[in-house]
KEKOLMI-456938 format. One record per atom (N, C-alpha, C): residue in one letter; x, y, z; atom name; chain; residue number from 1. Coordinates in pm, whole numbers, plus 50000, padded with zeros to 5 digits. Layout:
N
PT r    c1    c2    c3  a c   k
PT A     X     Y     Z CA A NUM
...
//
This chain:
158
PT r    c1    c2    c3  a c   k
PT X 60634 19300 87312  N A   1
PT X 60595 19389 87162 CA A   1
PT X 60633 19380 87000  C A   1
PT X 60659 19339 86948  N A   2
PT X 60802 19280 86869 CA A   2
PT X 60638 19190 86746  C A   2
PT X 60647 19095 86872  N A   3
PT X 60510 19022 86797 CA A   3
PT X 60465 19025 86721  C A   3
PT X 60376 19198 86874  N A   4
PT X 60222 19177 86825 CA A   4
PT X 60235 19284 86704  C A   4
PT X 60368 19413 86673  N A   5
PT X 60369 19481 86619 CA A   5
PT X 60397 19448 86467  C A   5
PT X 60474 19321 86427  N A   6
PT X 60437 19231 86329 CA A   6
PT X 60335 19175 86309  C A   6
PT X 60274 19129 86363  N A   7
PT X 60146 19088 86327 CA A   7
PT X 60053 19153 86298  C A   7
PT X 60045 19292 86346  N A   8
PT X 59992 19395 86257 CA A   8
PT X 60039 19435 86196  C A   8
PT X 60147 19489 86119  N A   9
PT X 60247 19528 86024 CA A   9
PT X 60190 19360 85928  C A   9
PT X 60184 19314 85911  N A  10
PT X 60152 19195 85811 CA A  10
PT X 60011 19168 85734  C A  10
PT X 59894 19199 85927  N A  11
PT X 59774 19257 85843 CA A  11
PT X 59765 19323 85770  C A  11
PT X 59806 19451 85816  N A  12
PT X 59813 19586 85722 CA A  12
PT X 59846 19556 85532  C A  12
PT X 59961 19483 85528  N A  13
PT X 60023 19453 85422 CA A  13
PT X 59967 19335 85315  C A  13
PT X 59880 19258 85430  N A  14
PT X 59818 19194 85374 CA A  14
PT X 59659 19261 85267  C A  14
PT X 59611 19366 85347  N A  15
PT X 59518 19399 85347 CA A  15
PT X 59443 19506 85270  C A  15
PT X 59602 19581 85225  N A  16
PT X 59600 19686 85119 CA A  16
PT X 59671 19525 85015  C A  16
PT X 59690 19427 84995  N A  17
PT X 59715 19384 84892 CA A  17
PT X 59567 19281 84851  C A  17
PT X 59543 19281 84912  N A  18
PT X 59359 19232 84842 CA A  18
PT X 59345 19370 84804  C A  18
PT X 59326 19478 84859  N A  19
PT X 59289 19618 84789 CA A  19
PT X 59334 19628 84682  C A  19
PT X 59373 19589 84686  N A  20
PT X 59446 19655 84529 CA A  20
PT X 59395 19511 84439  C A  20
PT X 59442 19395 84489  N A  21
PT X 59354 19277 84425 CA A  21
PT X 59247 19312 84360  C A  21
PT X 59145 19393 84423  N A  22
PT X 59004 19390 84391 CA A  22
PT X 58992 19508 84308  C A  22
PT X 59088 19638 84339  N A  23
PT X 59085 19684 84245 CA A  23
PT X 59132 19714 84067  C A  23
PT X 59242 19587 84095  N A  24
PT X 59228 19519 83949 CA A  24
PT X 59147 19409 83894  C A  24
PT X 59065 19380 83990  N A  25
PT X 58937 19322 83944 CA A  25
PT X 58861 19398 83917  C A  25
PT X 58852 19483 83924  N A  26
PT X 58691 19616 83877 CA A  26
PT X 58685 19653 83759  C A  26
PT X 58823 19649 83767  N A  27
PT X 58878 19762 83632 CA A  27
PT X 58921 19619 83505  C A  27
PT X 58935 19552 83519  N A  28
PT X 58941 19419 83468 CA A  28
PT X 58796 19377 83414  C A  28
PT X 58672 19399 83542  N A  29
PT X 58546 19355 83486 CA A  29
PT X 58508 19476 83394  C A  29
PT X 58563 19579 83407  N A  30
PT X 58466 19682 83391 CA A  30
PT X 58520 19683 83138  C A  30
PT X 58697 19658 83169  N A  31
PT X 58657 19616 83103 CA A  31
PT X 58642 19582 83003  C A  31
PT X 58586 19436 83026  N A  32
PT X 58450 19296 83001 CA A  32
PT X 58318 19386 82967  C A  32
PT X 58295 19430 83050  N A  33
PT X 58181 19472 83025 CA A  33
PT X 58170 19581 82906  C A  33
PT X 58230 19708 82895  N A  34
PT X 58280 19786 82852 CA A  34
PT X 58218 19717 82656  C A  34
PT X 58320 19541 82653  N A  35
PT X 58374 19494 82513 CA A  35
PT X 58199 19475 82527  C A  35
PT X 58118 19406 82638  N A  36
PT X 57996 19307 82596 CA A  36
PT X 57892 19425 82507  C A  36
PT X 57937 19559 82579  N A  37
PT X 57849 19677 82575 CA A  37
PT X 57838 19719 82385  C A  37
PT X 58007 19650 82298  N A  38
PT X 57987 19695 82201 CA A  38
PT X 57918 19608 82167  C A  38
PT X 57993 19445 82129  N A  39
PT X 57893 19295 82132 CA A  39
PT X 57732 19384 82130  C A  39
PT X 57640 19464 82211  N A  40
PT X 57544 19464 82238 CA A  40
PT X 57444 19559 82111  C A  40
PT X 57560 19632 82075  N A  41
PT X 57464 19759 81993 CA A  41
PT X 57543 19776 81850  C A  41
PT X 57592 19599 81820  N A  42
PT X 57611 19608 81682 CA A  42
PT X 57483 19570 81639  C A  42
PT X 57454 19526 81498  N A  43
PT X 57299 19530 81447 CA A  43
PT X 57307 19375 81454  C A  43
PT X 57165 19305 81419  N A  44
PT X 57180 19104 81347 CA A  44
PT X 57020 19172 81410  C A  44
PT X 56983 19158 81221  N A  45
PT X 56884 19275 81140 CA A  45
PT X 56799 19101 81093  C A  45
PT X 56744 18956 81089  N A  46
PT X 56767 18874 80998 CA A  46
PT X 56570 18954 80915  C A  46
PT X 56510 19029 80940  N A  47
PT X 56392 19096 80908 CA A  47
PT X 56449 19127 80773  C A  47
PT X 56638 19227 80755  N A  48
PT X 56641 19285 80689 CA A  48
PT X 56631 19205 80545  C A  48
PT X 56692 19210 80438  N A  49
PT X 56752 19214 80319 CA A  49
PT X 56833 19329 80268  C A  49
PT X 56947 19231 80254  N A  50
PT X 57002 19081 80304 CA A  50
PT X 57027 19099 80456  C A  50
PT X 56997 18954 80540  N A  51
PT X 57023 18985 80652 CA A  51
PT X 57098 19047 80643  C A  51
PT X 57146 19100 80807  N A  52
PT X 57279 19187 80925 CA A  52
PT X 57311 19101 81023  C A  52
PT X 57467 19077 81048  N A  53
PT X 57438 19044 81163 CA A  53
PT X 57603 19108 81168  C A  53
PT X 57640 19213 81236  N A  54
PT X 57770 19259 81281 CA A  54
PT X 57845 19206 81329  C A  54
PT X 57762 19081 81469  N A  55
PT X 57835 19070 81510 CA A  55
PT X 57940 18916 81473  C A  55
PT X 57842 18919 81373  N A  56
PT X 57968 18841 81251 CA A  56
PT X 58127 18877 81166  C A  56
PT X 58126 18977 81231  N A  57
PT X 58237 19078 81157 CA A  57
PT X 58310 19156 81277  C A  57
PT X 58290 19140 81354  N A  58
PT X 58390 19239 81481 CA A  58
PT X 58494 19268 81432  C A  58
PT X 58539 19380 81478  N A  59
PT X 58665 19497 81432 CA A  59
PT X 58755 19380 81559  C A  59
PT X 58810 19290 81575  N A  60
PT X 58865 19252 81725 CA A  60
PT X 59024 19174 81616  C A  60
PT X 59116 19125 81716  N A  61
PT X 59239 19099 81595 CA A  61
PT X 59255 18915 81609  C A  61
PT X 59264 18902 81534  N A  62
PT X 59297 18726 81483 CA A  62
PT X 59136 18713 81463  C A  62
PT X 59003 18841 81403  N A  63
PT X 58874 18751 81404 CA A  63
PT X 58872 18661 81352  C A  63
PT X 58774 18522 81375  N A  64
PT X 58829 18376 81247 CA A  64
PT X 58643 18409 81333  C A  64
PT X 58625 18410 81182  N A  65
PT X 58426 18407 81174 CA A  65
PT X 58407 18244 81041  C A  65
PT X 58275 18225 81152  N A  66
PT X 58297 18028 81116 CA A  66
PT X 58129 17999 81014  C A  66
PT X 58132 17932 80896  N A  67
PT X 57979 17983 80877 CA A  67
PT X 57916 17844 80925  C A  67
PT X 57747 17954 80937  N A  68
PT X 57657 17824 81011 CA A  68
PT X 57689 17669 80894  C A  68
PT X 57686 17647 80986  N A  69
PT X 57651 17435 80900 CA A  69
PT X 57574 17422 80845  C A  69
PT X 57512 17338 80756  N A  70
PT X 57390 17272 80694 CA A  70
PT X 57295 17264 80816  C A  70
PT X 57337 17138 80857  N A  71
PT X 57185 17077 80955 CA A  71
PT X 57157 17186 81031  C A  71
PT X 57224 17296 81063  N A  72
PT X 57121 17437 81106 CA A  72
PT X 57129 17388 81291  C A  72
PT X 57212 17347 81371  N A  73
PT X 57320 17326 81440 CA A  73
PT X 57346 17473 81481  C A  73
PT X 57334 17498 81635  N A  74
PT X 57459 17566 81702 CA A  74
PT X 57557 17624 81698  C A  74
PT X 57647 17627 81655  N A  75
PT X 57762 17659 81635 CA A  75
PT X 57891 17845 81639  C A  75
PT X 57983 17799 81682  N A  76
PT X 58026 17981 81662 CA A  76
PT X 58025 18021 81576  C A  76
PT X 57949 18130 81587  N A  77
PT X 57978 18259 81494 CA A  77
PT X 58149 18283 81474  C A  77
PT X 58224 18388 81572  N A  78
PT X 58349 18381 81543 CA A  78
PT X 58367 18420 81708  C A  78
PT X 58481 18487 81645  N A  79
PT X 58607 18468 81728 CA A  79
PT X 58718 18543 81741  C A  79
PT X 58806 18622 81870  N A  80
PT X 58909 18674 81866 CA A  80
PT X 58900 18772 81991  C A  80
PT X 58994 18847 81992  N A  81
PT X 59047 18916 82073 CA A  81
PT X 59120 19035 82080  C A  81
PT X 59159 19109 82148  N A  82
PT X 59132 19237 82166 CA A  82
PT X 59229 19263 82289  C A  82
PT X 59352 19408 82330  N A  83
PT X 59363 19421 82419 CA A  83
PT X 59357 19574 82473  C A  83
PT X 59401 19600 82635  N A  84
PT X 59375 19767 82657 CA A  84
PT X 59468 19778 82760  C A  84
PT X 59454 19904 82820  N A  85
PT X 59542 19865 82950 CA A  85
PT X 59412 19915 83028  C A  85
PT X 59491 19816 83172  N A  86
PT X 59350 19823 83250 CA A  86
PT X 59320 20004 83303  C A  86
PT X 59239 20014 83366  N A  87
PT X 59214 20164 83430 CA A  87
PT X 59189 20218 83601  C A  87
PT X 59337 20186 83556  N A  88
PT X 59389 20229 83705 CA A  88
PT X 59519 20291 83752  C A  88
PT X 59505 20391 83884  N A  89
PT X 59599 20486 83856 CA A  89
PT X 59675 20486 83847  C A  89
PT X 59812 20535 83805  N A  90
PT X 59915 20476 83839 CA A  90
PT X 60002 20666 83797  C A  90
PT X 60090 20579 83805  N A  91
PT X 60207 20708 83805 CA A  91
PT X 60353 20684 83680  C A  91
PT X 60339 20767 83583  N A  92
PT X 60478 20688 83493 CA A  92
PT X 60395 20616 83415  C A  92
PT X 60512 20546 83373  N A  93
PT X 60480 20417 83282 CA A  93
PT X 60428 20249 83290  C A  93
PT X 60372 20233 83415  N A  94
PT X 60358 20063 83521 CA A  94
PT X 60214 20113 83480  C A  94
PT X 60141 20100 83391  N A  95
PT X 60012 20013 83282 CA A  95
PT X 60060 19885 83289  C A  95
PT X 59918 19850 83317  N A  96
PT X 59856 19742 83317 CA A  96
PT X 59786 19680 83193  C A  96
PT X 59836 19555 83071  N A  97
PT X 59793 19526 83004 CA A  97
PT X 59726 19441 83022  C A  97
PT X 59567 19407 83032  N A  98
PT X 59475 19312 82973 CA A  98
PT X 59398 19270 82868  C A  98
PT X 59406 19142 82841  N A  99
PT X 59376 19092 82743 CA A  99
PT X 59207 19095 82735  C A  99
PT X 59121 19077 82602  N A 100
PT X 58974 19049 82639 CA A 100
PT X 59007 18972 82521  C A 100
PT X 58959 18856 82533  N A 101
PT X 58922 18675 82387 CA A 101
PT X 58755 18697 82415  C A 101
PT X 58655 18734 82324  N A 102
PT X 58591 18758 82249 CA A 102
PT X 58539 18621 82187  C A 102
PT X 58414 18585 82218  N A 103
PT X 58360 18430 82180 CA A 103
PT X 58203 18381 82118  C A 103
PT X 58128 18454 82052  N A 104
PT X 58034 18475 82014 CA A 104
PT X 57923 18273 81901  C A 104
PT X 57801 18295 82025  N A 105
PT X 57814 18144 81947 CA A 105
PT X 57715 18159 81926  C A 105
PT X 57613 18086 81796  N A 106
PT X 57466 18103 81732 CA A 106
PT X 57385 17976 81873  C A 106
PT X 57261 18061 81910  N A 107
PT X 57211 17902 82006 CA A 107
PT X 57097 17885 81931  C A 107
PT X 57047 17812 81899  N A 108
PT X 56926 17692 81834 CA A 108
PT X 56821 17693 82001  C A 108
PT X 56760 17837 82053  N A 109
PT X 56695 17645 82133 CA A 109
PT X 56557 17650 82159  C A 109
PT X 56501 17640 81984  N A 110
PT X 56348 17530 81948 CA A 110
PT X 56424 17505 81843  C A 110
PT X 56444 17389 81746  N A 111
PT X 56461 17359 81671 CA A 111
PT X 56357 17303 81630  C A 111
PT X 56240 17269 81631  N A 112
PT X 56099 17284 81617 CA A 112
PT X 55999 17315 81558  C A 112
PT X 56078 17484 81565  N A 113
PT X 55996 17612 81548 CA A 113
PT X 56075 17611 81349  C A 113
PT X 55954 17651 81214  N A 114
PT X 56044 17713 81162 CA A 114
PT X 55981 17859 81144  C A 114
PT X 56091 17958 81122  N A 115
PT X 56232 17930 81137 CA A 115
PT X 56239 17908 81260  C A 115
PT X 56405 17844 81373  N A 116
PT X 56368 17856 81462 CA A 116
PT X 56450 17918 81579  C A 116
PT X 56391 17979 81664  N A 117
PT X 56448 18039 81840 CA A 117
PT X 56594 18042 81788  C A 117
PT X 56634 18165 81791  N A 118
PT X 56757 18198 81784 CA A 118
PT X 56884 18296 81862  C A 118
PT X 56908 18259 81963  N A 119
PT X 56975 18370 82003 CA A 119
PT X 57178 18376 82001  C A 119
PT X 57203 18502 82029  N A 120
PT X 57315 18507 82038 CA A 120
PT X 57440 18443 82130  C A 120
PT X 57434 18416 82224  N A 121
PT X 57553 18368 82290 CA A 121
PT X 57678 18473 82337  C A 121
PT X 57702 18579 82395  N A 122
PT X 57849 18675 82325 CA A 122
PT X 57951 18608 82506  C A 122
PT X 58049 18564 82490  N A 123
PT X 58166 18606 82625 CA A 123
PT X 58275 18632 82564  C A 123
PT X 58296 18733 82752  N A 124
PT X 58438 18785 82641 CA A 124
PT X 58532 18691 82836  C A 124
PT X 58613 18645 82802  N A 125
PT X 58752 18630 82900 CA A 125
PT X 58819 18759 82901  C A 125
PT X 58832 18751 83063  N A 126
PT X 58965 18981 83001 CA A 126
PT X 59042 18822 83114  C A 126
PT X 59147 18861 83083  N A 127
PT X 59267 18812 83126 CA A 127
PT X 59302 18905 83182  C A 127
PT X 59440 18943 83303  N A 128
PT X 59512 19017 83351 CA A 128
PT X 59581 18930 83471  C A 128
PT X 59724 19066 83469  N A 129
PT X 59833 19033 83605 CA A 129
PT X 59843 19072 83701  C A 129
PT X 59872 18989 83801  N A 130
PT X 59888 19055 83951 CA A 130
PT X 59977 19005 83971  C A 130
PT X 60090 19085 84019  N A 131
PT X 60210 19114 84099 CA A 131
PT X 60196 19018 84306  C A 131
PT X 60234 18917 84275  N A 132
PT X 60168 18929 84398 CA A 132
PT X 60351 18949 84449  C A 132
PT X 60379 19006 84546  N A 133
PT X 60402 19012 84712 CA A 133
PT X 60552 19050 84650  C A 133
PT X 60509 19152 84490  N A 134
PT X 60655 19225 84350 CA A 134
PT X 60701 19134 84325  C A 134
PT X 60671 18986 84346  N A 135
PT X 60867 18886 84295 CA A 135
PT X 60780 18810 84183  C A 135
PT X 60619 18732 84181  N A 136
PT X 60572 18664 84069 CA A 136
PT X 60479 18736 84091  C A 136
PT X 60469 18663 83924  N A 137
PT X 60301 18766 83871 CA A 137
PT X 60186 18630 83866  C A 137
PT X 60136 18651 83908  N A 138
PT X 59997 18536 83846 CA A 138
PT X 59881 18668 83748  C A 138
PT X 59831 18554 83696  N A 139
PT X 59727 18550 83594 CA A 139
PT X 59610 18490 83578  C A 139
PT X 59535 18589 83664  N A 140
PT X 59417 18576 83667 CA A 140
PT X 59275 18648 83544  C A 140
PT X 59142 18579 83563  N A 141
PT X 59106 18621 83479 CA A 141
PT X 58878 18628 83490  C A 141
PT X 58836 18765 83402  N A 142
PT X 58674 18735 83447 CA A 142
PT X 58606 18750 83379  C A 142
PT X 58528 18651 83326  N A 143
PT X 58425 18651 83242 CA A 143
PT X 58318 18662 83262  C A 143
PT X 58311 18690 83111  N A 144
PT X 58074 18796 83123 CA A 144
PT X 58071 18714 83018  C A 144
PT X 57927 18703 83048  N A 145
PT X 57858 18619 82861 CA A 145
PT X 57668 18636 82921  C A 145
PT X 57689 18725 82758  N A 146
PT X 57501 18748 82773 CA A 146
PT X 57483 18701 82650  C A 146
PT X 57350 18693 82612  N A 147
PT X 57276 18623 82499 CA A 147
PT X 57236 18768 82480  C A 147
PT X 57175 18779 82336  N A 148
PT X 57078 18869 82311 CA A 148
PT X 57044 18803 82145  C A 148
PT X 56865 18875 82118  N A 149
PT X 56822 18836 82086 CA A 149
PT X 56850 18886 81929  C A 149
PT X 56750 18854 81782  N A 150
PT X 56778 18971 81698 CA A 150
PT X 56674 19069 81684  C A 150
PT X 56731 19148 81685  N A 151
PT X 56679 19298 81646 CA A 151
PT X 56567 19305 81550  C A 151
PT X 56558 19229 81422  N A 152
PT X 56431 19179 81366 CA A 152
PT X 56313 19323 81268  C A 152
PT X 56419 19425 81277  N A 153
PT X 56354 19535 81229 CA A 153
PT X 56301 19576 81094  C A 153
PT X 56178 19493 81085  N A 154
PT X 56118 19481 80943 CA A 154
PT X 56047 19622 80933  C A 154
PT X 56030 19616 80833  N A 155
PT X 55917 19776 80783 CA A 155
PT X 55784 19762 80861  C A 155
PT X 55813 19863 80859  N A 156
PT X 55600 19934 80935 CA A 156
PT X 55599 19873 81070  C A 156
PT X 55744 19804 81114  N A 157
PT X 55742 19791 81257 CA A 157
PT X 55805 19934 81348  C A 157
PT X 55829 20041 81316  N A 158
PT X 55889 20130 81377 CA A 158
PT X 55730 20144 81464  C A 158
//
């Protein structure tokens, strides 16, 4: 009987740990998706004068903006990070802090046209800790990537 009950208890404990990990992963994914939506709401309008690219000036910690290369190749527009608490049920001060690393790259899809067809790739990597067996902490990363095209809201196109 002891062996049977030990197996049942171990199975329940493992299921509870996996369910907890799934909740953390889902909360980290929601945090990454929130950052993606913030980037999607930024204006990138090459038709305006002067051209507007709010993605090059994101309000993140240690944001580094890179200048476009003279040869017009693809390049990293900018990168930085932010952190926030995962949206998990908690009691007291047991917060779980996650970090979003954001990288925005300008990608030329077609260099043979003038001007070239360009999109920006937004990559968000969310790193979050998980205490396994309440003794050791392991870090996991959720990554989301999306592409956006310019708004090009030239006058008279509304």
